[in-house]
C-alpha positions as CSV (number, residue, x, y, z in Angstrom):
1,M,-50.4,142.1,106.9
2,I,-48.2,138.8,108.1
3,E,-45.7,140.1,106.7
4,L,-45.1,142.9,107.8
5,F,-45.7,141.4,111.3
6,E,-42.9,138.9,110.7
7,K,-40.6,141.6,110.6
8,V,-41.3,143.4,113.2
9,F,-41.2,139.7,114.7
10,L,-38.5,139.5,113.8
11,T,-36.8,142.9,114.5
12,G,-38.2,143.2,118.5
13,L,-36.9,139.2,118.9
14,G,-33.6,138.8,116.9
15,V,-33.7,136.0,115.1
16,V,-30.3,134.9,116.4
17,S,-30.9,134.9,120.5
18,L,-35.1,133.0,120.0
19,S,-35.3,129.4,120.9
20,Q,-37.6,126.9,119.5
21,R,-40.0,127.4,122.4
22,K,-39.7,130.8,122.3
23,V,-40.9,131.5,118.7
24,E,-43.6,128.5,118.8
25,E,-45.0,130.4,122.8
26,C,-45.2,134.1,120.8
27,L,-47.3,132.2,118.0
28,V,-49.1,130.8,120.0
29,D,-49.9,135.0,121.3
30,L,-50.6,136.0,117.5
31,K,-52.4,132.6,116.8
32,E,-54.9,133.9,120.3
33,K,-54.9,137.6,119.6
34,Y,-54.7,137.9,115.2
35,K,-57.0,135.4,114.5
36,V,-53.6,133.6,111.9
37,G,-54.8,130.2,111.2
38,E,-52.9,126.8,112.1
39,D,-51.6,126.6,108.9
40,E,-49.8,130.4,108.3
41,G,-49.2,130.1,112.4
42,K,-46.5,127.3,110.7
43,A,-45.7,128.7,108.0
44,I,-44.6,131.1,110.1
45,L,-42.5,130.0,111.6
46,E,-41.0,127.9,109.4
47,K,-39.8,130.2,107.6
48,I,-38.0,132.3,111.3
49,Q,-36.4,128.9,112.2
50,T,-34.7,129.2,108.0
51,M,-34.4,132.9,108.2
52,A,-32.7,132.6,111.9
53,K,-30.4,129.4,110.6
54,D,-29.0,131.8,107.2
55,V,-28.7,134.7,109.8
56,K,-26.6,132.2,112.3
57,G,-24.5,131.3,109.3
58,R,-24.0,134.6,107.8
59,I,-22.9,135.8,111.7
60,E,-20.8,133.0,112.3
61,E,-18.9,133.6,108.5
62,M,-18.6,137.6,110.3
63,A,-17.3,136.8,112.3
64,D,-14.3,133.9,111.3
65,V,-13.5,136.6,108.6
66,E,-12.8,139.3,111.6
67,V,-10.8,137.0,113.7
68,K,-8.6,136.1,111.1
69,R,-8.3,140.0,110.0
70,A,-7.3,140.7,113.6
71,M,-4.5,137.8,113.6
72,D,-3.5,139.6,110.2
73,R,-3.2,142.4,112.1
74,L,-1.2,141.2,115.2
75,G,0.5,139.1,113.2
76,L,-0.7,136.0,114.7
77,V,-0.8,132.8,112.6
78,P,-3.4,129.8,112.7
79,R,-2.8,127.3,115.4
80,E,-2.5,124.4,111.7
81,E,0.3,126.4,110.1
82,Y,2.0,127.0,114.0
83,D,1.4,123.2,113.8
84,R,3.4,122.8,110.7
85,L,6.3,124.9,111.8
86,V,7.4,123.1,114.8
87,K,7.5,120.1,112.8
88,R,9.5,121.6,110.0
89,V,11.8,123.8,112.8
90,E,12.1,120.2,115.1
91,A,12.8,118.1,112.2
92,L,15.6,120.4,110.9
93,E,17.0,120.3,114.1
94,A,17.2,116.2,114.4
95,K,19.1,116.9,111.1
96,A,20.9,119.1,111.7
97,G,21.9,117.2,115.4
98,V,20.7,120.5,117.9
99,G,17.8,120.7,120.0
100,D,15.9,119.2,122.8
101,P,13.5,117.0,120.5
102,S,11.8,116.8,124.6
103,T,11.3,120.4,125.1
104,E,8.0,121.8,122.9
105,C,7.3,125.3,122.5
């Protein structure tokens, strides 16, 4: 029953958007309404926190992948690569004696 409640709880409230305070409030309600013991309540809270961290990490990874895909589709380069190329162009211009080194892109 506790496992079923955890699934319903996580689905209903959305793991990512839960704050610790809200989770604790829900667990107080759980203890009062369903007579869940203190140890069980703490175990549920820890499990929810672990799951929330895992979900947050996976969402961040998925967002990174999607941003990189969008950048590729748009022909954009990461900032680090852009900065590297600017330095390379500036070095080549200085070597060739052309360009204004005070002008930034």
